C-alpha positions as CSV (number, residue, x, y, z in Angstrom):
1,X,-109.8,-25.4,95.9
2,X,-109.8,-24.7,92.2
3,X,-108.4,-21.3,91.2
4,X,-107.4,-20.2,87.6
5,X,-105.1,-17.2,87.7
6,X,-103.2,-15.6,84.7
7,X,-99.6,-14.5,85.3
8,X,-98.7,-11.8,82.8
9,X,-95.2,-10.8,81.6
10,X,-94.4,-8.7,78.5
11,X,-98.0,-8.9,77.3
12,X,-97.9,-12.8,77.4
13,X,-100.4,-14.5,79.7
14,X,-99.5,-17.8,81.4
15,X,-102.6,-19.6,82.8
16,X,-101.8,-21.0,86.3
17,X,-104.2,-23.5,87.8
18,X,-104.0,-23.7,91.6
19,X,-105.7,-26.8,93.2
20,X,-105.5,-28.6,96.5
21,X,-106.2,-26.9,99.8
22,X,-105.3,-23.7,101.6
23,X,-102.7,-25.5,103.6
24,X,-101.4,-27.6,100.7
25,X,-101.9,-25.9,97.4
26,X,-101.0,-27.8,94.2
27,X,-99.6,-26.3,90.9
28,X,-99.9,-28.0,87.5
29,X,-96.4,-29.0,86.5
30,X,-96.7,-28.6,82.7
31,X,-97.9,-25.0,83.2
32,X,-94.9,-24.2,85.3
33,X,-92.7,-26.0,82.7
34,X,-94.1,-23.9,79.9
35,X,-93.5,-20.7,82.0
36,X,-89.8,-21.7,82.5
37,X,-89.6,-23.0,78.8
38,X,-88.7,-26.5,79.9
39,X,-89.0,-28.9,76.9
40,X,-89.7,-32.0,79.1
41,X,-90.7,-30.9,82.6
42,X,-91.0,-34.6,83.7
43,X,-87.2,-35.0,83.3
44,X,-86.7,-32.1,85.7
45,X,-88.9,-33.8,88.4
46,X,-87.2,-37.2,88.4
47,X,-85.5,-36.7,91.7
48,X,-88.5,-34.9,93.4
49,X,-89.8,-36.7,96.5
50,X,-93.5,-37.5,97.2
51,X,-93.8,-34.3,99.4
52,X,-92.6,-32.3,96.3
53,X,-94.9,-33.7,93.6
54,X,-98.1,-35.7,93.3
55,X,-100.1,-37.3,90.4
56,X,-103.8,-36.8,89.8
57,X,-106.3,-37.7,87.1
58,X,-107.7,-34.5,85.4
59,X,-109.6,-33.5,82.3
60,X,-107.3,-32.3,79.4
61,X,-107.6,-31.7,75.7
62,X,-106.8,-35.3,75.1
63,X,-109.4,-36.6,77.6
64,X,-108.9,-37.9,81.1
65,X,-105.2,-38.2,81.8
66,X,-102.8,-38.4,84.7
67,X,-101.3,-35.0,85.4
68,X,-98.3,-34.1,87.6
69,X,-98.8,-31.4,90.3
70,X,-96.1,-29.7,92.3
71,X,-96.5,-29.0,96.0
72,X,-95.5,-25.6,97.3
73,X,-92.1,-27.0,98.3
74,X,-91.7,-28.6,94.9
75,X,-92.7,-25.3,93.2
76,X,-90.1,-23.3,95.0
77,X,-87.5,-26.1,94.4
78,X,-88.1,-26.1,90.6
79,X,-88.1,-22.2,90.5
80,X,-84.9,-22.2,92.5
81,X,-83.1,-24.4,90.0
82,X,-84.0,-22.2,87.1
83,X,-81.5,-19.4,86.1
84,X,-84.1,-17.5,84.0
85,X,-85.2,-14.1,85.2
86,X,-88.8,-15.0,84.8
87,X,-88.4,-17.6,87.6
88,X,-87.7,-15.0,90.3
89,X,-90.5,-12.7,89.1
90,X,-93.0,-15.5,89.1
91,X,-91.9,-16.7,92.6
92,X,-92.5,-13.2,94.0
93,X,-95.9,-13.1,92.3
94,X,-96.9,-16.5,93.6
95,X,-95.8,-15.7,97.2
96,X,-98.1,-12.7,97.1
97,X,-101.0,-14.7,95.6
98,X,-100.7,-17.5,98.2
99,X,-100.5,-14.9,101.0
100,X,-103.6,-13.2,99.9
101,X,-105.4,-16.5,99.5
102,X,-104.5,-17.5,103.0
103,X,-105.6,-14.1,104.4
104,X,-108.9,-13.7,102.5
105,X,-109.8,-17.4,102.5
106,X,-110.2,-18.1,98.7
107,X,-108.5,-15.2,97.0
108,X,-111.7,-13.2,97.1
109,X,-113.5,-15.8,94.8
110,X,-116.8,-14.9,96.3
111,X,-116.1,-11.2,95.7
112,X,-114.4,-11.6,92.3
113,X,-117.3,-12.8,90.1
114,X,-115.3,-12.2,87.0
115,X,-112.7,-14.8,87.9
116,X,-115.4,-17.3,88.8
117,X,-117.1,-16.7,85.5
118,X,-113.8,-17.1,83.6
119,X,-113.1,-20.5,85.4
120,X,-116.6,-21.7,84.6
121,X,-116.3,-20.7,80.9
122,X,-112.9,-22.5,80.7
123,X,-114.4,-25.7,82.1
124,X,-117.4,-25.5,79.8
125,X,-115.1,-24.8,76.8
126,X,-113.0,-27.8,77.8
127,X,-116.1,-30.1,78.0
128,X,-117.2,-28.8,74.5
129,X,-113.7,-29.4,73.1
130,X,-113.6,-33.0,74.3
131,X,-117.2,-33.7,73.1
132,X,-116.4,-32.4,69.6
133,X,-113.2,-34.4,69.4
134,X,-115.0,-37.6,70.3
135,X,-118.0,-36.9,68.0
136,X,-115.9,-36.1,64.9
137,X,-113.0,-38.6,65.4
138,X,-111.5,-39.6,62.1
139,X,-114.0,-37.8,60.0
140,X,-113.5,-35.2,57.2
141,X,-114.2,-31.9,58.9
142,X,-113.6,-28.2,58.8
143,X,-112.9,-26.9,62.4
144,X,-112.7,-23.6,64.2
145,X,-110.6,-23.5,67.4
146,X,-109.9,-20.6,69.8
147,X,-106.2,-19.8,70.1
148,X,-106.1,-16.9,72.6
149,X,-107.9,-13.8,73.8
150,X,-106.8,-10.3,72.8
151,X,-108.6,-7.7,75.1
152,X,-112.3,-8.0,74.2
153,X,-111.7,-10.1,71.2
154,X,-110.3,-13.6,70.5
155,X,-108.2,-15.3,67.9
156,X,-109.6,-18.2,66.0
157,X,-108.0,-20.7,63.5
158,X,-109.9,-22.2,60.6
159,X,-108.6,-25.5,59.3
160,X,-109.5,-28.9,57.9
161,X,-108.5,-32.5,58.8
162,X,-109.5,-36.1,58.7
163,X,-108.1,-36.8,62.3
164,X,-109.3,-34.0,64.6
165,X,-107.6,-35.5,67.7
166,X,-104.2,-35.7,66.1
167,X,-104.6,-32.2,64.6
168,X,-105.3,-30.6,68.0
169,X,-102.3,-32.4,69.5
170,X,-100.0,-31.0,66.7
171,X,-101.5,-27.5,67.1
172,X,-100.8,-27.6,70.8
173,X,-97.2,-28.6,70.2
174,X,-96.6,-25.9,67.5
175,X,-98.0,-23.0,69.5
176,X,-96.0,-21.2,72.2
177,X,-97.8,-21.7,75.6
178,X,-101.2,-21.9,73.9
179,X,-103.7,-24.7,74.3
180,X,-106.2,-24.4,71.4
181,X,-109.9,-25.1,72.2
182,X,-112.4,-26.4,69.6
183,X,-115.4,-24.1,69.2
184,X,-117.2,-25.6,66.2
185,X,-116.7,-28.6,63.9
186,X,-118.5,-29.1,60.5
187,X,-118.5,-32.4,58.7
188,X,-117.8,-32.0,55.0
189,X,-116.8,-34.4,52.2
190,X,-114.6,-31.9,50.3
191,X,-113.2,-30.4,53.5
192,X,-109.9,-29.1,51.9
193,X,-111.7,-27.2,49.2
194,X,-114.2,-25.8,51.7
195,X,-111.3,-24.6,53.9
196,X,-109.7,-22.8,50.9
197,X,-113.0,-21.2,50.1
198,X,-113.4,-19.9,53.7
199,X,-109.8,-18.5,53.7
200,X,-110.5,-16.6,50.5
201,X,-113.9,-15.3,51.5
202,X,-113.8,-11.5,51.6
203,X,-115.6,-11.1,54.9
204,X,-113.4,-13.6,56.7
205,X,-110.1,-12.5,55.0
206,X,-110.7,-9.0,56.3
207,X,-110.3,-10.3,59.8
208,X,-107.0,-11.9,59.1
209,X,-104.6,-11.8,62.1
210,X,-100.9,-12.8,61.7
211,X,-99.9,-14.9,64.8
212,X,-96.4,-16.1,65.4
213,X,-96.2,-19.8,66.1
214,X,-93.6,-21.7,68.1
215,X,-90.9,-22.1,65.3
216,X,-91.0,-18.3,64.5
217,X,-93.2,-18.7,61.4
218,X,-96.3,-16.6,60.9
219,X,-99.7,-18.3,60.7
220,X,-102.0,-17.0,57.9
221,X,-105.0,-19.1,58.9
222,X,-105.8,-17.1,62.1
223,X,-108.4,-14.4,62.5
224,X,-109.2,-11.8,65.2
225,X,-113.0,-11.7,65.9
226,X,-115.6,-10.8,68.4
227,X,-118.8,-12.6,69.1
228,X,-120.8,-10.8,66.4
229,X,-118.1,-11.5,63.7
230,X,-117.8,-15.1,64.9
231,X,-121.6,-15.6,64.5
232,X,-121.4,-14.2,61.0
233,X,-118.6,-16.6,60.1
234,X,-120.7,-19.5,61.4
235,X,-123.6,-18.3,59.3
236,X,-121.4,-18.2,56.1
237,X,-120.2,-21.8,56.8
238,X,-123.8,-23.1,57.3
239,X,-125.0,-21.4,54.1
240,X,-122.2,-22.8,51.9
241,X,-121.2,-26.1,53.4
242,X,-123.7,-28.0,51.2
243,X,-121.9,-26.8,48.1
244,X,-119.0,-29.0,49.2
245,X,-121.0,-32.2,50.1
246,X,-120.9,-35.1,47.6
247,X,-124.2,-36.0,45.8
248,X,-125.4,-39.6,45.7
249,X,-124.2,-39.8,42.1
250,X,-120.7,-38.7,43.1
251,X,-120.7,-41.2,45.9
252,X,-121.7,-43.9,43.5
253,X,-119.0,-42.9,41.1
254,X,-116.4,-43.0,43.9
255,X,-117.7,-46.4,45.0
256,X,-117.4,-47.7,41.4
257,X,-113.9,-46.2,41.1
258,X,-112.9,-47.8,44.4
259,X,-114.2,-51.2,43.2
260,X,-112.2,-50.9,40.0
261,X,-109.1,-50.0,42.1
262,X,-109.7,-53.1,44.2
263,X,-110.1,-55.2,41.0
264,X,-106.9,-53.8,39.5
265,X,-105.1,-54.3,42.9
266,X,-106.2,-58.0,42.8
267,X,-105.0,-58.4,39.2
268,X,-101.7,-56.8,40.1
269,X,-101.3,-59.1,43.1
270,X,-101.9,-62.1,40.9
271,X,-99.4,-60.8,38.3
272,X,-96.9,-60.2,41.1
273,X,-97.3,-63.8,42.3
274,X,-96.7,-65.0,38.7
275,X,-93.6,-62.8,38.5
276,X,-92.4,-64.1,41.8
277,X,-92.8,-67.7,40.6
278,X,-90.9,-66.9,37.4
279,X,-88.2,-65.2,39.4
280,X,-87.8,-68.3,41.5
281,X,-87.6,-70.4,38.3
282,X,-85.0,-68.1,36.8
283,X,-83.0,-68.2,40.0
284,X,-83.0,-72.0,39.9
285,X,-82.0,-71.9,36.2
286,X,-79.2,-69.4,37.0
287,X,-77.9,-71.8,39.7
288,X,-77.9,-74.6,37.2
289,X,-75.9,-72.4,34.8
290,X,-73.4,-71.5,37.5
291,X,-72.9,-75.2,38.3
292,X,-72.4,-75.9,34.6
293,X,-69.9,-73.0,34.4
294,X,-67.9,-74.5,37.4
295,X,-67.9,-77.9,35.7
296,X,-66.6,-76.3,32.4
297,X,-64.0,-74.3,34.4
298,X,-62.8,-77.5,36.0
299,X,-62.5,-79.2,32.6
300,X,-60.6,-76.2,31.2
301,X,-58.3,-76.3,34.2
302,X,-57.6,-79.9,33.6
303,X,-56.9,-79.3,29.9
304,X,-54.7,-76.3,30.8
305,X,-52.7,-78.5,33.2
306,X,-52.3,-81.2,30.6
307,X,-51.2,-78.6,28.0
308,X,-48.8,-77.1,30.5
309,X,-47.2,-80.4,31.2
310,X,-46.9,-81.0,27.4
311,X,-45.5,-77.5,27.0
312,X,-42.9,-78.1,29.8
313,X,-41.8,-81.3,28.2
314,X,-41.5,-79.5,24.8
315,X,-39.6,-76.6,26.4
316,X,-37.2,-79.1,28.1
317,X,-36.6,-80.8,24.7
318,X,-35.9,-77.4,23.0
319,X,-33.6,-76.3,25.8
320,X,-31.7,-79.5,25.6
321,X,-31.4,-79.0,21.9
322,X,-30.3,-75.4,22.4
323,X,-27.8,-76.4,25.0
324,X,-26.3,-79.0,22.7
325,X,-26.2,-76.4,19.9
326,X,-24.5,-73.8,22.2
327,X,-22.0,-76.3,23.4
328,X,-21.0,-76.9,19.8
329,X,-20.3,-73.2,19.3
330,X,-16.7,-72.5,18.7
331,X,-15.4,-70.1,21.3
332,X,-12.1,-68.9,22.7
333,X,-12.0,-67.9,26.4
334,X,-9.4,-65.2,26.0
335,X,-10.7,-63.6,22.9
336,X,-14.4,-64.5,23.3
337,X,-14.7,-65.5,19.6
338,X,-18.0,-67.2,18.6
339,X,-20.2,-68.0,15.6
340,X,-23.9,-67.3,15.4
341,X,-26.3,-68.8,12.9
342,X,-28.1,-66.3,10.8
343,X,-31.7,-65.9,11.9
344,X,-34.5,-66.7,9.5
345,X,-37.0,-63.9,9.7
346,X,-40.7,-64.5,9.6
347,X,-43.1,-63.1,6.9
348,X,-44.3,-60.3,9.2
349,X,-40.8,-58.9,9.6
350,X,-40.2,-56.0,7.2
351,X,-37.1,-55.4,5.1
352,X,-35.3,-52.1,5.4
353,X,-34.2,-50.2,2.3
354,X,-31.4,-47.6,2.7
355,X,-31.5,-44.5,0.4
356,X,-29.2,-41.5,-0.2
357,X,-31.2,-38.4,0.7
358,X,-30.2,-36.9,-2.7
359,X,-31.5,-39.9,-4.7
360,X,-34.9,-41.2,-3.7
361,X,-35.3,-43.6,-6.6
362,X,-32.4,-46.0,-6.2
363,X,-31.8,-47.7,-2.9
364,X,-28.2,-48.3,-1.7
365,X,-28.6,-51.4,0.3
366,X,-31.3,-53.8,1.6
367,X,-31.3,-55.2,5.1
368,X,-33.3,-58.4,5.9
369,X,-34.8,-56.9,9.1
370,X,-34.5,-53.8,11.3
371,X,-32.4,-55.9,13.7
372,X,-29.8,-56.5,10.9
373,X,-29.5,-52.7,10.4
374,X,-28.8,-52.3,14.1
375,X,-26.2,-55.1,14.1
376,X,-24.3,-54.1,11.0
377,X,-24.2,-50.3,11.4
378,X,-22.7,-48.7,14.5
379,X,-24.8,-46.4,16.7
380,X,-28.1,-47.3,15.2
381,X,-31.0,-47.5,17.6
382,X,-34.3,-49.1,16.8
383,X,-36.7,-46.3,17.9
384,X,-35.1,-43.5,15.9
385,X,-34.8,-45.8,12.9
386,X,-38.5,-46.6,13.0
387,X,-39.3,-42.9,13.6
388,X,-37.2,-41.8,10.6
389,X,-38.9,-44.4,8.3
390,X,-42.4,-43.3,9.5
391,X,-41.8,-39.6,9.3
392,X,-39.7,-39.5,6.1
393,X,-36.8,-37.9,7.9
394,X,-33.0,-38.4,7.7
395,X,-31.3,-40.6,10.3
396,X,-27.5,-41.1,10.4
397,X,-27.2,-39.3,7.0
398,X,-29.6,-41.6,5.2
399,X,-33.3,-42.2,4.4
400,X,-34.8,-45.5,5.6
401,X,-37.9,-47.3,4.3
402,X,-39.7,-50.3,5.8
403,X,-41.3,-52.6,3.2
404,X,-43.1,-55.9,3.7
405,X,-41.1,-59.0,2.7
406,X,-43.3,-59.9,-0.2
407,X,-43.7,-56.3,-1.6
408,X,-41.4,-54.6,-4.0
409,X,-40.0,-51.1,-3.3
410,X,-41.7,-48.1,-5.0
411,X,-40.1,-46.4,-7.9
412,X,-39.6,-43.3,-5.8
413,X,-40.0,-42.9,-2.0
414,X,-41.8,-40.0,-0.3
415,X,-39.9,-36.6,-0.2
416,X,-37.6,-35.9,2.7
417,X,-39.0,-33.8,5.5
418,X,-36.5,-31.5,7.1
419,X,-36.7,-31.6,10.9
420,X,-36.4,-28.4,12.8
421,X,-34.4,-29.9,15.6
422,X,-31.5,-32.2,15.2
423,X,-30.5,-34.7,17.9
424,X,-27.1,-33.9,19.4
425,X,-24.2,-36.0,18.2
426,X,-22.5,-38.1,20.8
427,X,-19.4,-39.0,18.7
428,X,-15.7,-38.6,19.5
429,X,-14.7,-34.9,19.3
430,X,-11.3,-34.0,17.7
431,X,-9.2,-30.9,18.6
432,X,-7.3,-29.7,15.5
433,X,-4.3,-27.5,15.2
434,X,-4.4,-24.0,13.9
435,X,-3.2,-25.1,10.5
436,X,-6.0,-27.8,10.2
437,X,-3.4,-30.5,9.4
438,X,-3.2,-32.5,12.5
439,X,-5.5,-33.9,15.3
440,X,-4.0,-32.9,18.6
441,X,-6.4,-34.8,20.9
442,X,-9.7,-36.8,20.9
443,X,-12.4,-36.6,23.6
444,X,-15.2,-39.1,24.1
445,X,-18.0,-36.5,23.8
446,X,-18.6,-32.7,23.7
447,X,-19.1,-32.4,27.5
448,X,-15.6,-33.9,28.1
449,X,-14.1,-31.5,25.5
450,X,-15.7,-28.3,27.0
451,X,-14.6,-29.3,30.5
452,X,-11.1,-30.1,29.5
453,X,-10.6,-26.8,27.6
454,X,-12.7,-24.7,30.0
455,X,-15.1,-23.7,27.2
456,X,-18.7,-22.7,27.2
457,X,-21.2,-24.9,25.3
458,X,-22.3,-22.1,23.0
459,X,-18.8,-21.2,22.0
460,X,-18.0,-24.9,21.4
461,X,-21.1,-25.5,19.3
462,X,-20.5,-22.4,17.2
463,X,-16.9,-23.5,16.6
464,X,-18.0,-26.9,15.3
465,X,-21.0,-25.6,13.2
466,X,-19.2,-22.6,11.7
467,X,-15.7,-24.0,11.6
468,X,-14.2,-21.2,13.8
469,X,-11.5,-21.2,16.4
470,X,-12.3,-21.7,20.1
471,X,-9.8,-22.0,22.9
472,X,-7.0,-21.6,20.3
473,X,-8.0,-24.6,18.2
474,X,-10.4,-25.8,15.5
475,X,-12.9,-28.5,16.4
476,X,-14.7,-31.3,14.5
477,X,-16.2,-34.7,15.0
478,X,-13.5,-37.4,14.6
479,X,-15.7,-39.3,12.0
480,X,-15.8,-36.2,9.8
481,X,-12.1,-35.6,9.8
482,X,-10.0,-36.5,6.7
483,X,-8.7,-40.1,6.5
484,X,-5.1,-38.8,6.5
485,X,-5.6,-36.9,9.8
486,X,-7.4,-39.9,11.4
487,X,-4.6,-42.3,10.2
488,X,-1.9,-40.0,11.5
489,X,-3.5,-39.7,14.9
490,X,-4.1,-43.5,15.3
491,X,-0.5,-44.2,14.4
492,X,0.6,-42.8,17.8
493,X,-2.6,-42.6,19.9
494,X,-5.7,-44.6,20.7
495,X,-9.3,-43.5,20.7
496,X,-10.9,-43.0,24.2
497,X,-13.4,-45.5,25.5
498,X,-16.9,-45.0,24.1
499,X,-19.1,-42.9,26.3
500,X,-21.4,-44.9,28.6
501,X,-24.4,-43.2,30.3
502,X,-24.0,-43.3,34.1
503,X,-27.6,-44.6,34.3
504,X,-26.7,-47.6,32.2
505,X,-25.8,-51.1,33.4
506,X,-22.9,-53.3,32.4
507,X,-23.4,-56.9,31.2
508,X,-20.7,-59.5,32.0
509,X,-20.0,-62.5,29.7
510,X,-19.0,-65.4,31.9
511,X,-17.4,-68.7,31.0
512,X,-19.9,-71.4,32.2
513,X,-17.1,-73.9,33.1
514,X,-14.6,-71.7,35.0
515,X,-16.9,-68.8,36.1
516,X,-14.3,-66.3,34.7
517,X,-15.6,-63.0,33.4
518,X,-14.6,-63.0,29.7
519,X,-15.7,-59.6,28.8
520,X,-17.8,-56.7,30.1
521,X,-20.2,-54.9,27.8
522,X,-21.2,-51.3,28.5
523,X,-24.9,-51.9,27.7
524,X,-27.3,-54.7,27.0
525,X,-27.8,-53.3,23.5
526,X,-24.3,-54.5,22.6
527,X,-25.0,-58.0,23.8
528,X,-28.4,-58.0,22.0
529,X,-26.9,-56.9,18.7
530,X,-23.8,-59.1,18.9
531,X,-25.3,-62.4,20.2
532,X,-28.9,-61.9,18.8
533,X,-30.5,-62.4,22.2
534,X,-33.9,-60.9,23.0
535,X,-33.9,-58.3,25.8
536,X,-36.4,-60.3,27.9
537,X,-34.3,-63.5,27.5
538,X,-31.1,-61.6,28.6
539,X,-32.8,-60.3,31.8
540,X,-34.2,-63.7,32.7
541,X,-31.0,-65.7,32.2
542,X,-29.1,-63.0,34.1
543,X,-31.4,-63.8,37.1
544,X,-31.5,-67.6,36.8
545,X,-27.9,-68.2,35.7
546,X,-28.9,-70.3,32.7
547,X,-26.5,-70.8,29.8
548,X,-27.5,-68.9,26.7
549,X,-25.5,-68.7,23.5
550,X,-22.8,-70.7,25.2
551,X,-22.3,-68.3,28.1
552,X,-23.7,-67.2,31.4
553,X,-24.6,-63.6,31.8
554,X,-24.8,-61.1,34.6
555,X,-26.1,-57.6,34.7
556,X,-24.2,-55.4,37.1
């Protein structure tokens, strides 16, 4: 029994091939899978028994292949698993078809000549399809294949390829439930140009039919034709195909060009071999260089170790000399008196010239280094000093100029630049009586004065800057008061301890023999200025406990 029946739903026809016998009909599994939209129908049949599926060799678009068929039990089992509405509709349709087949014998094949003719045409078309694929395998061709039938017409696709078998396989995968059949194939050297010509031909383009393919895109290479139109298209192809065949001269040119390409390929291959050999030589040379670099590194390391040992020996000698010198420094444990040798500054250390802001031609004093300015004048910090010298501004009431040791000062220094913002003074603040004759109290800074007298900062600053009364008294910085007022105050009172920032750290001066703390300094700057110790050295000896300048030091 070999019956071809078309199941139609929503104007879409699904070919159903029924084989086997009246008692045991068989149904092609891939056709049922396409109907149910199963991507891989074989995966759905893994657990089917032998009474539910069978395998037979049949003729397909790709030649003779093994095809899976479902028995009637297997068909109903697969349909029962599907949740799609089409499954129930198809099952009812198939039950009616099988009932009629069993009642009438062969579904009225003898009576229905149209179905018999259609089956015969399909088998002939399949044979023609396989013959064309075999004859034009891996040749440059223009092909025409039948996609589907639309009433009394059919849809064809015109294309070109160099692998007709692979092209038909891809077309079958890209179409929705459609198996394209080859109708005619034409061998052509310039197959792609010939295809473009056919698509642009006025007669052919008038038959254009937009067909939706599997991924939802619209194919523009399909045409709706009948037998008469199809014959005319074949006539056009036969008349014009020679225009797209290569002449013997063109073939000879292509052959010569191919020979040149082969020669160039051989030359390039030889050059690549030479380059590869040179690359190997360079790699070997590079390895030699790396080995030499390692040898040099080892030699440098040995020299560094030797220099390090010599340096350690020299440092030990210097430290012994320093310790001996420090032990000879005169000191008093109770008063912490000491003597420090004057440092000899190098040639790169600039001298500092001090000028009165009102006289920029005659300097007041010369300091041997910036460090000497910091040591000899109270409340001098190195950063503001350098900034004032660089920017030609006033610092601590004076102008400062850095001049190289071997240079002479200029006849006149640069004009003074007035700064818009003055840094706040952090000097002692004096509270003066209403008659401006006596200092009543001295505070360590402005904050302490405002808090003690319950004043606001604005009122206090205005009182100092304008010389007005605030909180019942006049106010001024202690350093700016008259000598008589300062002497009178110091005759019966002492100045408060100098303000120390809460973020700062104290430095303890410790007797190396007794371990007794001789004095506590409120900042490391005091120690650096007084003992001429570098900041890095002070931090290091505070950690190690080494004796420097005759003492041990501890930062707390």
